[in-house]
DRENGUGU-738565 format. One record per residue: residue in one letter; x, z negated, y negated of N, C-alpha, C in turn. Coordinates in pm, whole numbers, plus 50000, padded with zeros to 5 digits. Atoms other than C-alpha are relative to their C-alpha. Layout:
aXZYXZYXZY...
END
This chain:
x500245003550141492935055952610501264993749940x498825005350068495725048852363499804985349967x500025014250036496545012052319500684998649864x499495001250136496995004351950500434985649972x499615013150050498784975351782500035000349848x499945000750146498704963351422500654986949959x499265011650051501114939751244499754998549850x500195002750142500204923850911498565001549957x501434999750033496634914550820499754994149862x500155004550138496934909650447498875007449930x501054993750081494864924450165499695014150049x500194986349953495394959650297499915000850152x499904998849856496254954150662498734996550075x501205004249927493094935950766498935011050004x501024989449991490604963350664500505012550072x499464988449929492934990350796499904997950151x500095003149857493134973151135498555000150047x501425000549963489374967651136499455014150021x500494986349985488745004851089500505006350130x499524995349869490945012351391499164993850111x500775007149897489114985951596498605005850015x501374995149996485745000751504499875013950063x500084987549924486665033251680499714997350147x500285003749862486085014052003501234999150087x498745000149925489735012352104500424985850037x499345012749970491894984752246501024997349890x499125003050113493704967551957500584986050013x499305012850006496314939951953500514997949858x499635002850138497104922751624500894987749992x499185011750030499574898051478500074998549849x499765002950140499934881151142500824987349990x499135011650016502474856251015499184987249986x500935011350009499574833150923498895002450102x500934996849890497554831851248498524999249961x501405001750037494344820651075499365013149953x500534987450051493994855250922499595009650111x500384991449887493524869951270498604997150051x501255004649938490284851351340498865010049985x501094990650021487944876951187500055011750097x499864988749908489314905851391499894995550145x500155005249863489524884051701498534998850037x501445001249974485804877151669499345013550022x500554986649984485234914751656500575007250122x499534994249875487174921151976501485002950009x498564997849995490854924151883500674989050081x499195009849926493464906752099501104994949908x499015005950089495614882751898501264996650080x498725002749935499304880951992500794989749919x499285011050064501774853351912501215004649920x498854994950075504594875351779499985015250001x499994985350007505354911651684500465006650128x499494994049877507304918352003498915001350105x501094999749903504244910052212499055011549970x500874988850039502154935052015500655013250038x499314987249978504744962852034500155003150149x499774997849857505474958052404498735003750074x501274997449932501774959752496499245011749941x500714989150069500874988952266500765013150014x499374986849999501515026152290500535003449861x499614997550139501645028851911499644987649918x500215011750085502044999551671500125004149854x499994997950145501185001751301500424987049933x499565011950071502784977951053499735001449852x500235000850145501704967950703500534986549955x499315012650019504254941250624500824999849872x499125001550116506094927650322501455002050040x498644998349948509244927550538499935007350133x500174992649875508874955650795501184998850095x498835001249913512414950150925499874988250096x500145012049918511254916951072499225002550128x500924997849888509004933651329500395011850087x499584988549921511104959851507500104996950149x499795003549860511414940651834498825004550086x501054995849908509474952052139499815014950009x500124985449997509944989152073500815005750115x499284993349893511155013752333499245012650038x500664987849955510195045352518498544997050034x501425002349976506405047452515499404989149915x500485010550090506125020152252500495003549860x499564993950125506275037951918499524992249879x500175008450118506175025251561499665008449878x500424993550124504345036051245500054989649890x499855009650109505475017650933499215004949879x500874996250111502805018550661500304991949874x499595008150114504584994550424500605008849891x499354992950110505925004950085501424994949985x498585003550009509715004850095500745011849937x499214988950050512525025949953500425008950116x499704990349895513725056550143501144995550090x498895004649917516965040350262499544989650103x500555009849906515055011250417499235007050110x500784992749900512725035650590500925007150099x499054993249911515675055350729500674990250095x499405010249914517235023250861499024995650109x501025003549902513965013851031499875010950106x500124988749907513745048551185501185000350097x498824999649914517315047351315499954989050105x500085011149906516725013351475498965002850108x501054997049903513495024951642500475010750099x499534989149915515045057051775501094995050095x498945005549915518055037551907499434992450119x500645007449892515625017552119499115009150086x500774990549921513975049152254498605002749950x501344998350055510895048052034499975011449899x500214990650110509475074451804499614992049876x500265007150125509125065151437499315009349901x500704992950107506745075851163499864990549882x500335007850119506655063050807498695005649947x501334995650044503135064050666499464990749893x500545008250109502755045250337498705006149949x501334995550040499325047550182499824999349848x500435000450139497885055349841498574994949999x501325006150004494925033049765500124984950004x500005014550003493984996549724498954994750098x500865006849902491644972149902498715007650029x501294993449977488354990849851500155012950080x499804988349914489625024549981500434996350141x499615004449866491205005650271498774995750079x501235004249933487834989950353499155011950040x500874988449978486075023550329500645010850086x499314989749924488665042750531500325012249917x499774988950093489455063950226501425000349943x498624999550046493205059050195500565014150013x499214987749983495585088250146501314995750065x498865004249920498325085450407501125010249985x498854991550029501785099350328500994999050116x499255001149875503375106050666501295008249996x498734992949989506965116050740500744994750122x499245004249883509245115351041499655008350121x500274993349873508295123751399498615006349997x501284993050013505585150351381499124997950124x500805002049879504535145351744499324986349998x500615013250012503915108351675498865000449899x501084998450098501875117851369498775005950067x501124993849929499735139951591499344990150096x500555009549903499335112951857499274988549932x500625011150074498415087051593498785004449920x501064994650084495795109651433498674992450011x501285007249995492705091151568500004987249916x499935012350080493875058651408500205003249853x499794996250140495125075451091498705004949937x501284995150052491775092851052499014988749976x500885011650020490015059251087500364992549873x499545007450118492105044750805499955008149872x499864991950121492295074050566499115012249997x500774987750016490425103650427500885012350010x499084988749993493545125150433501384994850040x498615002749966496945124450600500825012149961x499124989350046499645145050431501364998150065x498685000949939502795152150633501005006249904x499134995550108505625154750381501445002850044x498674996049956508695160250600500744989250077x499145009249926511595139650728499884985849947x500065014150038511885101950718500674997949864x499535002450136512375090150360499145006949897x500824992550095510135116150199498654993349976x501245007450019507005095550258500204988349906x499695011250088508625065450094500195004649857x499784994750135509725086449800498695004149934x501284995750055506275101649755499174987949957x500785012050033504655067149762500524993449872x499455006250120507035053649498499685008249875x500374991650114506355083449271498544997649964x501435002350025502595078249310499794986549932x500215013350058502805040949237500664998549864x499405000050133505155046548945499025005749898x500994994050090502545069248787498834990449978x501125009350010499795044048863500344988049912x499595011250084501765015548706500075003849853x499964995250138502375036148393498625002049943x501394998250046498705045448372499344986749968x500635012950023497635009248403500544993449873x499435005650122500034998648128499395006649877x500604992950113498725025547893498524996349985x501415003850001495145016447989499824986249937x500095013450057495714979747911500284999949851x499714999150143497264988347576498845006449925x501124993350066494375011647495498804990849984x501115009550010491734985347573500314989349894x499615010350097493684959947366499935005449857x500054994050134494034983647070498565002149955x501424998250035490314991447083499414986849952x500525013150041489474954247066500544995949863x499375003850127491954948346782499455008449884x500534990950102490404977846595498504998249977x501445002750010486894962846620499165011050064x500754990549920485884990146863499494992950125x500545005749877483734981947163500765006150118x499234994249890486074985947464499115005550112x500924994549900483034991747688499625014349965x500284986350044482255022447480501215008950027x498794992449967485875033347522499975004250146x500094996449859485325032247898499055011850021x500954988949989482305055147857500625013149951x499354988050055484325079347643501035005450099x498994995649903487165080247896499345006350123x500694995049880484725085548184499395013749980x500674987350028483175115548010500975011549975x499044989750036486395134247941501075002550104x498934995949910489605147148090500774988250060x499305011849949490955111648142499194992250102x500825006949900488165102148383500764998950132x499375002049870489565087248703499464987350064x500575011749932488515061848968500644986849958x499345012650034491105035948864499434994249872x500575005150125489815033148508498564995550021x501405003349978486215033048630499834986950075x500105012249920486835005148882500604988149928x499285011450059489334983748694499504996349861x500385002750138487994987148340499004988749983x500995010750018484844965848370500514986350042x499495013149956486624938348565501054994849902x499015004350099489464937548312499314994349877x500725004950118487004933548025499294986950029x500675012549962485264905748220501004989050032x498985010049970488584887948276500084996550147x499975002349856488344891648654501145008050062x498814993549948491574899148836500274996250146x499835002649857490944892249206500885011150058x499004990049960493834909849382499515010150104x500164988949906493104943649538501385005850030x498594996249986496784952249484500784990449911x499375010550080498884922349373501015005549899x499124995850108500784925949048501474999650043x498605001149959504034914449210500435012050085x499674988449918503864943849451500155012549914x499834988750091503364968849171501344999149929x498715001350067506374954648990501145003550095x498984996549901508404957649310500115015150017x499994985449983507374994149347500595007049878x499404994350120508275001748986501524998250002x498555002449990511674985849043500655009950096x499454990749903512235007349351499985014449947x500064986650058511105038749166501115001949898x498934999150099513535031348884501365001250068x498754998849925516315026649138500175014150055x499954986349950515425060149293500375009649887x499654991750114515575075648947501484999049965x498575001850027519015060648889500855007550102x499244993449895520225073849223500015015249983x500154985550015519015108849133500295004849858x499704996850140520085107748765498795005749928x501254995850063516445111848660499554989349901x500475010050097515525094048333498524996850022x501385004649980512325073448363499654989849892x500165009250113511815058648018498644993150001x501335006250004508055052948038499814990650119x500095009049884508345037948387500774987149974x499225011950034511025014248258499214990949907x500835008050091508685003047979498864993350076x501065005949919505874997748229500544988650084x499395010449918508184977848454500254987449918x499755011550086509134955448163498714992149975x501295006750020505444948048101499584992450126x500375006749875504864939748468500904988050026x499125011649986507904916848469499504988549912x500535010450089506464898248169498764993550062x501225005349938503134894848350500324991650123x499585007749882504814883248670500554986449958x499375012350045506864857348484499034990849927x501015008150068503764845748296499054993250099x500815006749899502214834748626498915008450062x501064991349950500094864948715500415008050124x499434992249890502154876749014499015002750112x500914998649887499404871049271498625005049960x501264994050045496574884849058500085015150017x500014985449989495534921249062500975006149899x499024993850090498004945348905499425003249863x500634997750130495474951648628500184988149906x499755011850084496334916448503501175002249905x498964996850098499264932948325499395000849860x500684999450130496684937548048500054986949924x499975013050066496924900347977501214998449909x498825001150085500414904347833500085011549901x500044988650092499414935547641498974998149890x500945003150107496854918547420498554999650042x501394999549956493734920847635499384986150002
END
């Protein structure tokens, strides 16, 4: 039986690790704040004191970290690494080179989805890198996601994730402006949600976020500061490729205002607060 490891038990990492554990496997976990390991420990996971301990004792280690470069130790032949964090393509390539230099296989596998899809095992996983590792990691990937898309060499998964999140950030900015304009126009924004749900603009994000935004509830499923970081990375990618991204730049400016207004740790839908909501 494959021995799995998981690094990073934050908003996304904890439910992802739990879904792996519920397959009945052996799972070792680590988190920078040890208290966050207690729930999984009570369910049967083995808690380790540092990332190297997890990697050295696991056949395949998954990482969902704000700083994935901090957890490369412990890798080697037979101790492979799947980075599920959202980073730029150059960072992912550097992580891959370091892992391969130590004899490990490397797969980047950022995910599309927030806390609820992570809890339900309905993430979309954007894999790139070592195809054989992707195949070997399939039981765990299937536990975490409803679909794994293999997009090519290392860097392509990171690029795909940034494109997806750039679109999502732009959609949320437009959505917040639309709800705000409806209120300012003496329209019932709840009726606007019904209209959107019945037409071509229907989508899960509007359906899930709309009611909570109108209720002023912004518990973080995907922190605003992380969306702003992803928009910044997408804009940098656009600059590198000479691709104009005017609407993404406008969305990024709105998220920066929201971050600086004190909403960094709230849900990314809190950008609506600086758009008139």
